N, CA, C and O atoms as a Maestro MAE file, in Angstrom:
{
 s_m_m2io_version
 :::
 2.0.0
}

f_m_ct {
 s_m_title
 :::
 protein
 m_atom[328] {
  # First column is atom index #
  i_m_mmod_type
  r_m_x_coord
  r_m_y_coord
  r_m_z_coord
  i_m_residue_number
  s_m_chain_name
  s_m_pdb_residue_name
  s_m_pdb_atom_name
  i_m_atomic_number
  :::
  1 25 83.395 -12.341 80.585 1 A "UNK " " N  " 7
  2 3 83.981 -13.295 79.654 1 A "UNK " " CA " 6
  3 2 82.865 -13.984 78.871 1 A "UNK " " C  " 6
  4 15 81.960 -14.556 79.479 1 A "UNK " " O  " 8
  5 25 82.907 -13.943 77.534 2 A "UNK " " N  " 7
  6 3 81.862 -14.604 76.743 2 A "UNK " " CA " 6
  7 2 81.944 -16.121 76.867 2 A "UNK " " C  " 6
  8 15 82.999 -16.685 77.155 2 A "UNK " " O  " 8
  9 25 80.807 -16.761 76.643 3 A "UNK " " N  " 7
  10 3 80.750 -18.222 76.677 3 A "UNK " " CA " 6
  11 2 81.591 -18.800 75.543 3 A "UNK " " C  " 6
  12 15 81.706 -18.194 74.477 3 A "UNK " " O  " 8
  13 25 82.175 -19.969 75.774 4 A "UNK " " N  " 7
  14 3 82.970 -20.653 74.751 4 A "UNK " " CA " 6
  15 2 82.016 -21.439 73.859 4 A "UNK " " C  " 6
  16 15 81.636 -22.565 74.178 4 A "UNK " " O  " 8
  17 25 81.636 -20.836 72.742 5 A "UNK " " N  " 7
  18 3 80.601 -21.373 71.860 5 A "UNK " " CA " 6
  19 2 81.173 -21.553 70.457 5 A "UNK " " C  " 6
  20 15 82.033 -20.783 70.030 5 A "UNK " " O  " 8
  21 25 80.695 -22.569 69.744 6 A "UNK " " N  " 7
  22 3 81.017 -22.720 68.325 6 A "UNK " " CA " 6
  23 2 79.710 -22.933 67.563 6 A "UNK " " C  " 6
  24 15 78.812 -23.634 68.031 6 A "UNK " " O  " 8
  25 25 79.617 -22.325 66.398 7 A "UNK " " N  " 7
  26 3 78.426 -22.412 65.554 7 A "UNK " " CA " 6
  27 2 78.772 -23.183 64.279 7 A "UNK " " C  " 6
  28 15 79.835 -22.977 63.693 7 A "UNK " " O  " 8
  29 25 77.865 -24.075 63.851 8 A "UNK " " N  " 7
  30 3 78.024 -24.838 62.613 8 A "UNK " " CA " 6
  31 2 76.829 -24.571 61.712 8 A "UNK " " C  " 6
  32 15 75.685 -24.715 62.142 8 A "UNK " " O  " 8
  33 25 77.082 -24.186 60.473 9 A "UNK " " N  " 7
  34 3 75.992 -24.053 59.498 9 A "UNK " " CA " 6
  35 2 75.745 -25.427 58.896 9 A "UNK " " C  " 6
  36 15 76.672 -26.063 58.395 9 A "UNK " " O  " 8
  37 25 74.511 -25.884 58.941 10 A "UNK " " N  " 7
  38 3 74.159 -27.203 58.406 10 A "UNK " " CA " 6
  39 2 74.036 -27.106 56.894 10 A "UNK " " C  " 6
  40 15 73.092 -26.506 56.380 10 A "UNK " " O  " 8
  41 25 74.980 -27.691 56.191 11 A "UNK " " N  " 7
  42 3 75.030 -27.613 54.730 11 A "UNK " " CA " 6
  43 2 73.720 -28.097 54.116 11 A "UNK " " C  " 6
  44 15 73.248 -29.196 54.407 11 A "UNK " " O  " 8
  45 25 73.146 -27.258 53.264 12 A "UNK " " N  " 7
  46 3 71.956 -27.638 52.522 12 A "UNK " " CA " 6
  47 2 70.644 -27.424 53.238 12 A "UNK " " C  " 6
  48 15 69.589 -27.603 52.629 12 A "UNK " " O  " 8
  49 25 70.658 -27.045 54.521 13 A "UNK " " N  " 7
  50 3 69.409 -26.934 55.263 13 A "UNK " " CA " 6
  51 2 69.114 -25.538 55.793 13 A "UNK " " C  " 6
  52 15 67.947 -25.204 55.999 13 A "UNK " " O  " 8
  53 25 70.119 -24.721 56.019 14 A "UNK " " N  " 7
  54 3 69.886 -23.386 56.545 14 A "UNK " " CA " 6
  55 2 69.692 -23.347 58.045 14 A "UNK " " C  " 6
  56 15 69.147 -22.377 58.573 14 A "UNK " " O  " 8
  57 25 70.131 -24.395 58.748 15 A "UNK " " N  " 7
  58 3 70.085 -24.407 60.210 15 A "UNK " " CA " 6
  59 2 71.474 -24.083 60.745 15 A "UNK " " C  " 6
  60 15 72.477 -24.282 60.060 15 A "UNK " " O  " 8
  61 25 71.522 -23.584 61.971 16 A "UNK " " N  " 7
  62 3 72.795 -23.353 62.644 16 A "UNK " " CA " 6
  63 2 72.778 -24.148 63.941 16 A "UNK " " C  " 6
  64 15 71.907 -23.951 64.789 16 A "UNK " " O  " 8
  65 25 73.744 -25.048 64.089 17 A "UNK " " N  " 7
  66 3 73.856 -25.830 65.328 17 A "UNK " " CA " 6
  67 2 74.808 -25.112 66.268 17 A "UNK " " C  " 6
  68 15 75.830 -24.574 65.842 17 A "UNK " " O  " 8
  69 25 74.465 -25.109 67.552 18 A "UNK " " N  " 7
  70 3 75.248 -24.432 68.574 18 A "UNK " " CA " 6
  71 2 75.822 -25.491 69.516 18 A "UNK " " C  " 6
  72 15 75.093 -26.334 70.039 18 A "UNK " " O  " 8
  73 25 77.151 -25.433 69.725 19 A "UNK " " N  " 7
  74 3 77.831 -26.388 70.601 19 A "UNK " " CA " 6
  75 2 78.756 -25.653 71.564 19 A "UNK " " C  " 6
  76 15 79.190 -24.533 71.293 19 A "UNK " " O  " 8
  77 25 79.047 -26.290 72.679 20 A "UNK " " N  " 7
  78 3 80.004 -25.776 73.649 20 A "UNK " " CA " 6
  79 2 81.413 -26.121 73.193 20 A "UNK " " C  " 6
  80 15 81.677 -27.247 72.771 20 A "UNK " " O  " 8
  81 25 82.318 -25.148 73.277 21 A "UNK " " N  " 7
  82 3 83.716 -25.427 72.953 21 A "UNK " " CA " 6
  83 2 84.395 -26.217 74.064 21 A "UNK " " C  " 6
  84 15 85.399 -26.886 73.819 21 A "UNK " " O  " 8
  85 25 83.863 -26.150 75.276 22 A "UNK " " N  " 7
  86 3 84.489 -26.845 76.410 22 A "UNK " " CA " 6
  87 2 84.471 -28.354 76.225 22 A "UNK " " C  " 6
  88 15 85.494 -29.019 76.390 22 A "UNK " " O  " 8
  89 25 83.298 -28.896 75.881 23 A "UNK " " N  " 7
  90 3 83.163 -30.352 75.796 23 A "UNK " " CA " 6
  91 2 82.489 -30.823 74.506 23 A "UNK " " C  " 6
  92 15 82.253 -32.019 74.335 23 A "UNK " " O  " 8
  93 25 82.179 -29.899 73.604 24 A "UNK " " N  " 7
  94 3 81.521 -30.260 72.353 24 A "UNK " " CA " 6
  95 2 80.043 -30.545 72.498 24 A "UNK " " C  " 6
  96 15 79.388 -30.945 71.535 24 A "UNK " " O  " 8
  97 25 79.507 -30.342 73.704 25 A "UNK " " N  " 7
  98 3 78.102 -30.641 73.962 25 A "UNK " " CA " 6
  99 2 77.148 -29.797 73.125 25 A "UNK " " C  " 6
  100 15 77.392 -28.620 72.859 25 A "UNK " " O  " 8
  101 25 76.066 -30.431 72.724 26 A "UNK " " N  " 7
  102 3 75.031 -29.770 71.921 26 A "UNK " " CA " 6
  103 2 74.227 -28.826 72.804 26 A "UNK " " C  " 6
  104 15 73.770 -29.216 73.878 26 A "UNK " " O  " 8
  105 25 74.050 -27.580 72.353 27 A "UNK " " N  " 7
  106 3 73.265 -26.591 73.090 27 A "UNK " " CA " 6
  107 2 71.914 -26.382 72.430 27 A "UNK " " C  " 6
  108 15 70.895 -26.294 73.115 27 A "UNK " " O  " 8
  109 25 71.894 -26.301 71.106 28 A "UNK " " N  " 7
  110 3 70.623 -26.084 70.421 28 A "UNK " " CA " 6
  111 2 70.810 -25.856 68.937 28 A "UNK " " C  " 6
  112 15 71.927 -25.883 68.420 28 A "UNK " " O  " 8
  113 25 69.693 -25.631 68.262 29 A "UNK " " N  " 7
  114 3 69.694 -25.372 66.825 29 A "UNK " " CA " 6
  115 2 68.920 -24.096 66.547 29 A "UNK " " C  " 6
  116 15 67.805 -23.914 67.037 29 A "UNK " " O  " 8
  117 25 69.517 -23.215 65.758 30 A "UNK " " N  " 7
  118 3 68.833 -22.006 65.311 30 A "UNK " " CA " 6
  119 2 68.226 -22.310 63.954 30 A "UNK " " C  " 6
  120 15 68.909 -22.808 63.060 30 A "UNK " " O  " 8
  121 25 66.947 -22.013 63.801 31 A "UNK " " N  " 7
  122 3 66.263 -22.246 62.530 31 A "UNK " " CA " 6
  123 2 65.280 -21.117 62.297 31 A "UNK " " C  " 6
  124 15 64.842 -20.482 63.256 31 A "UNK " " O  " 8
  125 25 64.918 -20.849 61.046 32 A "UNK " " N  " 7
  126 3 64.000 -19.754 60.752 32 A "UNK " " CA " 6
  127 2 62.629 -19.972 61.383 32 A "UNK " " C  " 6
  128 15 62.133 -21.097 61.457 32 A "UNK " " O  " 8
  129 25 62.036 -18.887 61.832 33 A "UNK " " N  " 7
  130 3 60.646 -18.884 62.306 33 A "UNK " " CA " 6
  131 2 60.053 -17.558 61.846 33 A "UNK " " C  " 6
  132 15 59.879 -16.628 62.633 33 A "UNK " " O  " 8
  133 25 59.747 -17.494 60.557 34 A "UNK " " N  " 7
  134 3 59.275 -16.259 59.946 34 A "UNK " " CA " 6
  135 2 57.796 -16.400 59.644 34 A "UNK " " C  " 6
  136 15 57.405 -17.214 58.808 34 A "UNK " " O  " 8
  137 25 56.977 -15.615 60.316 35 A "UNK " " N  " 7
  138 3 55.529 -15.666 60.102 35 A "UNK " " CA " 6
  139 2 54.991 -17.089 60.192 35 A "UNK " " C  " 6
  140 15 54.127 -17.488 59.412 35 A "UNK " " O  " 8
  141 25 55.508 -17.842 61.148 36 A "UNK " " N  " 7
  142 3 55.032 -19.202 61.364 36 A "UNK " " CA " 6
  143 2 55.737 -20.265 60.556 36 A "UNK " " C  " 6
  144 15 55.535 -21.453 60.805 36 A "UNK " " O  " 8
  145 25 56.577 -19.871 59.574 37 A "UNK " " N  " 7
  146 3 57.321 -20.857 58.780 37 A "UNK " " CA " 6
  147 2 58.428 -21.446 59.638 37 A "UNK " " C  " 6
  148 15 59.287 -20.710 60.123 37 A "UNK " " O  " 8
  149 25 58.424 -22.749 59.832 38 A "UNK " " N  " 7
  150 3 59.425 -23.391 60.667 38 A "UNK " " CA " 6
  151 2 60.259 -24.409 59.897 38 A "UNK " " C  " 6
  152 15 60.842 -25.310 60.499 38 A "UNK " " O  " 8
  153 25 60.322 -24.278 58.583 39 A "UNK " " N  " 7
  154 3 61.094 -25.206 57.765 39 A "UNK " " CA " 6
  155 2 62.546 -24.793 57.676 39 A "UNK " " C  " 6
  156 15 63.015 -23.956 58.448 39 A "UNK " " O  " 8
  157 25 63.257 -25.387 56.727 40 A "UNK " " N  " 7
  158 3 64.646 -25.045 56.506 40 A "UNK " " CA " 6
  159 2 64.780 -23.715 55.793 40 A "UNK " " C  " 6
  160 15 63.832 -23.210 55.193 40 A "UNK " " O  " 8
  161 25 65.973 -23.163 55.872 41 A "UNK " " N  " 7
  162 3 66.211 -21.878 55.248 41 A "UNK " " CA " 6
  163 2 66.729 -21.970 53.840 41 A "UNK " " C  " 6
  164 15 67.014 -20.941 53.227 41 A "UNK " " O  " 8
  165 25 66.863 -23.163 53.304 42 A "UNK " " N  " 7
  166 3 67.354 -23.308 51.946 42 A "UNK " " CA " 6
  167 2 68.771 -23.820 51.906 42 A "UNK " " C  " 6
  168 15 69.232 -24.474 52.842 42 A "UNK " " O  " 8
  169 25 69.452 -23.526 50.838 43 A "UNK " " N  " 7
  170 3 70.736 -24.149 50.543 43 A "UNK " " CA " 6
  171 2 71.909 -23.269 50.971 43 A "UNK " " C  " 6
  172 15 72.181 -22.244 50.347 43 A "UNK " " O  " 8
  173 25 72.588 -23.666 52.018 44 A "UNK " " N  " 7
  174 3 73.826 -23.001 52.421 44 A "UNK " " CA " 6
  175 2 74.936 -23.705 51.654 44 A "UNK " " C  " 6
  176 15 75.302 -24.835 51.976 44 A "UNK " " O  " 8
  177 25 75.469 -23.036 50.643 45 A "UNK " " N  " 7
  178 3 76.338 -23.752 49.708 45 A "UNK " " CA " 6
  179 2 77.582 -22.975 49.299 45 A "UNK " " C  " 6
  180 15 78.060 -23.136 48.176 45 A "UNK " " O  " 8
  181 25 78.111 -22.149 50.171 46 A "UNK " " N  " 7
  182 3 79.321 -21.422 49.804 46 A "UNK " " CA " 6
  183 2 80.288 -21.394 50.976 46 A "UNK " " C  " 6
  184 15 79.895 -21.564 52.130 46 A "UNK " " O  " 8
  185 25 81.568 -21.176 50.658 47 A "UNK " " N  " 7
  186 3 82.558 -20.996 51.713 47 A "UNK " " CA " 6
  187 2 82.265 -19.701 52.450 47 A "UNK " " C  " 6
  188 15 81.810 -18.731 51.845 47 A "UNK " " O  " 8
  189 25 82.518 -19.678 53.723 48 A "UNK " " N  " 7
  190 3 82.321 -18.479 54.543 48 A "UNK " " CA " 6
  191 2 80.896 -17.960 54.467 48 A "UNK " " C  " 6
  192 15 80.677 -16.751 54.400 48 A "UNK " " O  " 8
  193 25 79.938 -18.853 54.476 49 A "UNK " " N  " 7
  194 3 78.528 -18.469 54.360 49 A "UNK " " CA " 6
  195 2 77.977 -17.858 55.637 49 A "UNK " " C  " 6
  196 15 76.922 -17.224 55.612 49 A "UNK " " O  " 8
  197 25 78.679 -18.039 56.758 50 A "UNK " " N  " 7
  198 3 78.174 -17.538 58.034 50 A "UNK " " CA " 6
  199 2 79.150 -16.524 58.619 50 A "UNK " " C  " 6
  200 15 80.362 -16.739 58.628 50 A "UNK " " O  " 8
  201 25 78.597 -15.411 59.109 51 A "UNK " " N  " 7
  202 3 79.371 -14.400 59.821 51 A "UNK " " CA " 6
  203 2 78.753 -14.223 61.189 51 A "UNK " " C  " 6
  204 15 77.531 -14.155 61.326 51 A "UNK " " O  " 8
  205 25 79.606 -14.149 62.211 52 A "UNK " " N  " 7
  206 3 79.135 -14.058 63.593 52 A "UNK " " CA " 6
  207 2 79.794 -12.865 64.263 52 A "UNK " " C  " 6
  208 15 80.994 -12.637 64.112 52 A "UNK " " O  " 8
  209 25 78.995 -12.105 65.006 53 A "UNK " " N  " 7
  210 3 79.510 -10.984 65.791 53 A "UNK " " CA " 6
  211 2 79.025 -11.142 67.227 53 A "UNK " " C  " 6
  212 15 77.871 -11.495 67.467 53 A "UNK " " O  " 8
  213 25 79.911 -10.877 68.174 54 A "UNK " " N  " 7
  214 3 79.559 -10.911 69.590 54 A "UNK " " CA " 6
  215 2 79.349 -9.482 70.066 54 A "UNK " " C  " 6
  216 15 80.251 -8.649 69.972 54 A "UNK " " O  " 8
  217 25 78.158 -9.203 70.574 55 A "UNK " " N  " 7
  218 3 77.845 -7.864 71.072 55 A "UNK " " CA " 6
  219 2 78.335 -7.715 72.509 55 A "UNK " " C  " 6
  220 15 78.612 -8.711 73.178 55 A "UNK " " O  " 8
  221 25 78.442 -6.487 72.980 56 A "UNK " " N  " 7
  222 3 78.927 -6.221 74.332 56 A "UNK " " CA " 6
  223 2 78.025 -6.811 75.406 56 A "UNK " " C  " 6
  224 15 78.488 -7.105 76.508 56 A "UNK " " O  " 8
  225 25 76.752 -6.986 75.103 57 A "UNK " " N  " 7
  226 3 75.814 -7.540 76.086 57 A "UNK " " CA " 6
  227 2 75.845 -9.073 76.127 57 A "UNK " " C  " 6
  228 15 75.050 -9.677 76.846 57 A "UNK " " O  " 8
  229 25 76.752 -9.717 75.368 58 A "UNK " " N  " 7
  230 3 76.876 -11.172 75.366 58 A "UNK " " CA " 6
  231 2 76.039 -11.865 74.309 58 A "UNK " " C  " 6
  232 15 76.124 -13.083 74.148 58 A "UNK " " O  " 8
  233 25 75.236 -11.107 73.593 59 A "UNK " " N  " 7
  234 3 74.400 -11.671 72.530 59 A "UNK " " CA " 6
  235 2 75.234 -11.872 71.266 59 A "UNK " " C  " 6
  236 15 76.095 -11.054 70.943 59 A "UNK " " O  " 8
  237 25 74.971 -12.964 70.558 60 A "UNK " " N  " 7
  238 3 75.596 -13.216 69.266 60 A "UNK " " CA " 6
  239 2 74.618 -12.829 68.161 60 A "UNK " " C  " 6
  240 15 73.420 -13.092 68.258 60 A "UNK " " O  " 8
  241 25 75.143 -12.203 67.112 61 A "UNK " " N  " 7
  242 3 74.361 -11.904 65.913 61 A "UNK " " CA " 6
  243 2 75.005 -12.698 64.782 61 A "UNK " " C  " 6
  244 15 76.203 -12.578 64.525 61 A "UNK " " O  " 8
  245 25 74.191 -13.510 64.113 62 A "UNK " " N  " 7
  246 3 74.694 -14.394 63.061 62 A "UNK " " CA " 6
  247 2 74.002 -14.072 61.746 62 A "UNK " " C  " 6
  248 15 72.785 -13.894 61.700 62 A "UNK " " O  " 8
  249 25 74.785 -14.000 60.681 63 A "UNK " " N  " 7
  250 3 74.258 -13.813 59.332 63 A "UNK " " CA " 6
  251 2 74.602 -15.056 58.529 63 A "UNK " " C  " 6
  252 15 75.757 -15.482 58.498 63 A "UNK " " O  " 8
  253 25 73.601 -15.637 57.879 64 A "UNK " " N  " 7
  254 3 73.786 -16.878 57.135 64 A "UNK " " CA " 6
  255 2 73.345 -16.682 55.693 64 A "UNK " " C  " 6
  256 15 72.174 -16.413 55.427 64 A "UNK " " O  " 8
  257 25 74.286 -16.816 54.765 65 A "UNK " " N  " 7
  258 3 74.025 -16.680 53.329 65 A "UNK " " CA " 6
  259 2 73.200 -17.862 52.853 65 A "UNK " " C  " 6
  260 15 73.353 -18.982 53.341 65 A "UNK " " O  " 8
  261 25 72.332 -17.599 51.906 66 A "UNK " " N  " 7
  262 3 71.480 -18.653 51.386 66 A "UNK " " CA " 6
  263 2 71.282 -18.436 49.892 66 A "UNK " " C  " 6
  264 15 70.334 -17.769 49.477 66 A "UNK " " O  " 8
  265 25 72.171 -18.993 49.091 67 A "UNK " " N  " 7
  266 3 72.067 -18.809 47.642 67 A "UNK " " CA " 6
  267 2 70.873 -19.550 47.060 67 A "UNK " " C  " 6
  268 15 70.312 -19.130 46.048 67 A "UNK " " O  " 8
  269 25 70.484 -20.646 47.691 68 A "UNK " " N  " 7
  270 3 69.380 -21.448 47.171 68 A "UNK " " CA " 6
  271 2 68.063 -20.702 47.137 68 A "UNK " " C  " 6
  272 15 67.238 -20.936 46.254 68 A "UNK " " O  " 8
  273 25 67.857 -19.811 48.084 69 A "UNK " " N  " 7
  274 3 66.618 -19.028 48.104 69 A "UNK " " CA " 6
  275 2 66.891 -17.530 48.030 69 A "UNK " " C  " 6
  276 15 66.003 -16.712 48.270 69 A "UNK " " O  " 8
  277 25 68.122 -17.188 47.699 70 A "UNK " " N  " 7
  278 3 68.507 -15.815 47.401 70 A "UNK " " CA " 6
  279 2 68.209 -14.831 48.529 70 A "UNK " " C  " 6
  280 15 67.530 -13.826 48.324 70 A "UNK " " O  " 8
  281 25 68.720 -15.127 49.712 71 A "UNK " " N  " 7
  282 3 68.585 -14.187 50.820 71 A "UNK " " CA " 6
  283 2 69.664 -14.442 51.867 71 A "UNK " " C  " 6
  284 15 70.386 -15.438 51.803 71 A "UNK " " O  " 8
  285 25 69.762 -13.539 52.822 72 A "UNK " " N  " 7
  286 3 70.644 -13.688 53.976 72 A "UNK " " CA " 6
  287 2 69.760 -13.665 55.210 72 A "UNK " " C  " 6
  288 15 68.962 -12.745 55.394 72 A "UNK " " O  " 8
  289 25 69.903 -14.673 56.051 73 A "UNK " " N  " 7
  290 3 69.120 -14.738 57.290 73 A "UNK " " CA " 6
  291 2 69.944 -14.161 58.430 73 A "UNK " " C  " 6
  292 15 71.161 -14.342 58.481 73 A "UNK " " O  " 8
  293 25 69.282 -13.474 59.336 74 A "UNK " " N  " 7
  294 3 69.933 -12.948 60.525 74 A "UNK " " CA " 6
  295 2 69.314 -13.612 61.743 74 A "UNK " " C  " 6
  296 15 68.091 -13.686 61.862 74 A "UNK " " O  " 8
  297 25 70.154 -14.093 62.642 75 A "UNK " " N  " 7
  298 3 69.710 -14.689 63.899 75 A "UNK " " CA " 6
  299 2 70.329 -13.914 65.047 75 A "UNK " " C  " 6
  300 15 71.454 -13.426 64.940 75 A "UNK " " O  " 8
  301 25 69.597 -13.803 66.139 76 A "UNK " " N  " 7
  302 3 70.128 -13.252 67.390 76 A "UNK " " CA " 6
  303 2 70.017 -14.358 68.428 76 A "UNK " " C  " 6
  304 15 68.967 -14.987 68.562 76 A "UNK " " O  " 8
  305 25 71.117 -14.597 69.173 77 A "UNK " " N  " 7
  306 3 71.126 -15.687 70.137 77 A "UNK " " CA " 6
  307 2 71.954 -15.294 71.355 77 A "UNK " " C  " 6
  308 15 73.035 -14.719 71.227 77 A "UNK " " O  " 8
  309 25 71.437 -15.611 72.527 78 A "UNK " " N  " 7
  310 3 72.170 -15.385 73.775 78 A "UNK " " CA " 6
  311 2 72.389 -16.726 74.451 78 A "UNK " " C  " 6
  312 15 71.470 -17.545 74.501 78 A "UNK " " O  " 8
  313 25 73.597 -16.973 74.977 79 A "UNK " " N  " 7
  314 3 73.851 -18.241 75.649 79 A "UNK " " CA " 6
  315 2 73.011 -18.373 76.912 79 A "UNK " " C  " 6
  316 15 72.671 -17.372 77.543 79 A "UNK " " O  " 8
  317 25 72.676 -19.610 77.282 80 A "UNK " " N  " 7
  318 3 71.916 -19.806 78.517 80 A "UNK " " CA " 6
  319 2 72.733 -19.357 79.720 80 A "UNK " " C  " 6
  320 15 73.956 -19.491 79.748 80 A "UNK " " O  " 8
  321 25 72.049 -18.834 80.688 81 A "UNK " " N  " 7
  322 3 72.739 -18.396 81.913 81 A "UNK " " CA " 6
  323 2 73.078 -19.609 82.766 81 A "UNK " " C  " 6
  324 15 72.275 -20.529 82.917 81 A "UNK " " O  " 8
  325 25 74.275 -19.587 83.314 82 A "UNK " " N  " 7
  326 3 74.708 -20.721 84.149 82 A "UNK " " CA " 6
  327 2 74.432 -20.461 85.604 82 A "UNK " " C  " 6
  328 15 74.730 -21.304 86.450 82 A "UNK " " O  " 8
  :::
 }
 m_bond[327] {
  # First column is bond index #
  i_m_from
  i_m_to
  i_m_order
  :::
  1 1 2 1
  2 2 3 1
  3 3 4 2
  4 3 5 1
  5 5 6 1
  6 6 7 1
  7 7 8 2
  8 7 9 1
  9 9 10 1
  10 10 11 1
  11 11 12 2
  12 11 13 1
  13 13 14 1
  14 14 15 1
  15 15 16 2
  16 15 17 1
  17 17 18 1
  18 18 19 1
  19 19 20 2
  20 19 21 1
  21 21 22 1
  22 22 23 1
  23 23 24 2
  24 23 25 1
  25 25 26 1
  26 26 27 1
  27 27 28 2
  28 27 29 1
  29 29 30 1
  30 30 31 1
  31 31 32 2
  32 31 33 1
  33 33 34 1
  34 34 35 1
  35 35 36 2
  36 35 37 1
  37 37 38 1
  38 38 39 1
  39 39 40 2
  40 39 41 1
  41 41 42 1
  42 42 43 1
  43 43 44 2
  44 43 45 1
  45 45 46 1
  46 46 47 1
  47 47 48 2
  48 47 49 1
  49 49 50 1
  50 50 51 1
  51 51 52 2
  52 51 53 1
  53 53 54 1
  54 54 55 1
  55 55 56 2
  56 55 57 1
  57 57 58 1
  58 58 59 1
  59 59 60 2
  60 59 61 1
  61 61 62 1
  62 62 63 1
  63 63 64 2
  64 63 65 1
  65 65 66 1
  66 66 67 1
  67 67 68 2
  68 67 69 1
  69 69 70 1
  70 70 71 1
  71 71 72 2
  72 71 73 1
  73 73 74 1
  74 74 75 1
  75 75 76 2
  76 75 77 1
  77 77 78 1
  78 78 79 1
  79 79 80 2
  80 79 81 1
  81 81 82 1
  82 82 83 1
  83 83 84 2
  84 83 85 1
  85 85 86 1
  86 86 87 1
  87 87 88 2
  88 87 89 1
  89 89 90 1
  90 90 91 1
  91 91 92 2
  92 91 93 1
  93 93 94 1
  94 94 95 1
  95 95 96 2
  96 95 97 1
  97 97 98 1
  98 98 99 1
  99 99 100 2
  100 99 101 1
  101 101 102 1
  102 102 103 1
  103 103 104 2
  104 103 105 1
  105 105 106 1
  106 106 107 1
  107 107 108 2
  108 107 109 1
  109 109 110 1
  110 110 111 1
  111 111 112 2
  112 111 113 1
  113 113 114 1
  114 114 115 1
  115 115 116 2
  116 115 117 1
  117 117 118 1
  118 118 119 1
  119 119 120 2
  120 119 121 1
  121 121 122 1
  122 122 123 1
  123 123 124 2
  124 123 125 1
  125 125 126 1
  126 126 127 1
  127 127 128 2
  128 127 129 1
  129 129 130 1
  130 130 131 1
  131 131 132 2
  132 131 133 1
  133 133 134 1
  134 134 135 1
  135 135 136 2
  136 135 137 1
  137 137 138 1
  138 138 139 1
  139 139 140 2
  140 139 141 1
  141 141 142 1
  142 142 143 1
  143 143 144 2
  144 143 145 1
  145 145 146 1
  146 146 147 1
  147 147 148 2
  148 147 149 1
  149 149 150 1
  150 150 151 1
  151 151 152 2
  152 151 153 1
  153 153 154 1
  154 154 155 1
  155 155 156 2
  156 155 157 1
  157 157 158 1
  158 158 159 1
  159 159 160 2
  160 159 161 1
  161 161 162 1
  162 162 163 1
  163 163 164 2
  164 163 165 1
  165 165 166 1
  166 166 167 1
  167 167 168 2
  168 167 169 1
  169 169 170 1
  170 170 171 1
  171 171 172 2
  172 171 173 1
  173 173 174 1
  174 174 175 1
  175 175 176 2
  176 175 177 1
  177 177 178 1
  178 178 179 1
  179 179 180 2
  180 179 181 1
  181 181 182 1
  182 182 183 1
  183 183 184 2
  184 183 185 1
  185 185 186 1
  186 186 187 1
  187 187 188 2
  188 187 189 1
  189 189 190 1
  190 190 191 1
  191 191 192 2
  192 191 193 1
  193 193 194 1
  194 194 195 1
  195 195 196 2
  196 195 197 1
  197 197 198 1
  198 198 199 1
  199 199 200 2
  200 199 201 1
  201 201 202 1
  202 202 203 1
  203 203 204 2
  204 203 205 1
  205 205 206 1
  206 206 207 1
  207 207 208 2
  208 207 209 1
  209 209 210 1
  210 210 211 1
  211 211 212 2
  212 211 213 1
  213 213 214 1
  214 214 215 1
  215 215 216 2
  216 215 217 1
  217 217 218 1
  218 218 219 1
  219 219 220 2
  220 219 221 1
  221 221 222 1
  222 222 223 1
  223 223 224 2
  224 223 225 1
  225 225 226 1
  226 226 227 1
  227 227 228 2
  228 227 229 1
  229 229 230 1
  230 230 231 1
  231 231 232 2
  232 231 233 1
  233 233 234 1
  234 234 235 1
  235 235 236 2
  236 235 237 1
  237 237 238 1
  238 238 239 1
  239 239 240 2
  240 239 241 1
  241 241 242 1
  242 242 243 1
  243 243 244 2
  244 243 245 1
  245 245 246 1
  246 246 247 1
  247 247 248 2
  248 247 249 1
  249 249 250 1
  250 250 251 1
  251 251 252 2
  252 251 253 1
  253 253 254 1
  254 254 255 1
  255 255 256 2
  256 255 257 1
  257 257 258 1
  258 258 259 1
  259 259 260 2
  260 259 261 1
  261 261 262 1
  262 262 263 1
  263 263 264 2
  264 263 265 1
  265 265 266 1
  266 266 267 1
  267 267 268 2
  268 267 269 1
  269 269 270 1
  270 270 271 1
  271 271 272 2
  272 271 273 1
  273 273 274 1
  274 274 275 1
  275 275 276 2
  276 275 277 1
  277 277 278 1
  278 278 279 1
  279 279 280 2
  280 279 281 1
  281 281 282 1
  282 282 283 1
  283 283 284 2
  284 283 285 1
  285 285 286 1
  286 286 287 1
  287 287 288 2
  288 287 289 1
  289 289 290 1
  290 290 291 1
  291 291 292 2
  292 291 293 1
  293 293 294 1
  294 294 295 1
  295 295 296 2
  296 295 297 1
  297 297 298 1
  298 298 299 1
  299 299 300 2
  300 299 301 1
  301 301 302 1
  302 302 303 1
  303 303 304 2
  304 303 305 1
  305 305 306 1
  306 306 307 1
  307 307 308 2
  308 307 309 1
  309 309 310 1
  310 310 311 1
  311 311 312 2
  312 311 313 1
  313 313 314 1
  314 314 315 1
  315 315 316 2
  316 315 317 1
  317 317 318 1
  318 318 319 1
  319 319 320 2
  320 319 321 1
  321 321 322 1
  322 322 323 1
  323 323 324 2
  324 323 325 1
  325 325 326 1
  326 326 327 1
  327 327 328 2
  :::
 }
}
């Protein structure tokens, strides 16, 4: 059974916040780390800017549109083991 997780794209920053669906608790933030760049990913400014897929191994793959810097970011994330 996959973890009960919800992802929020932070408008205007290019971050993805991860929360538990059980209690709304904060789990973490996904942010770009490309060749040492640890800033924001740019402007997330459209409806349906994020697509999420759950893989069979429990890993989530997230795609985040970024019109402000003209690219799509891909994140891979696995929930913490309980």
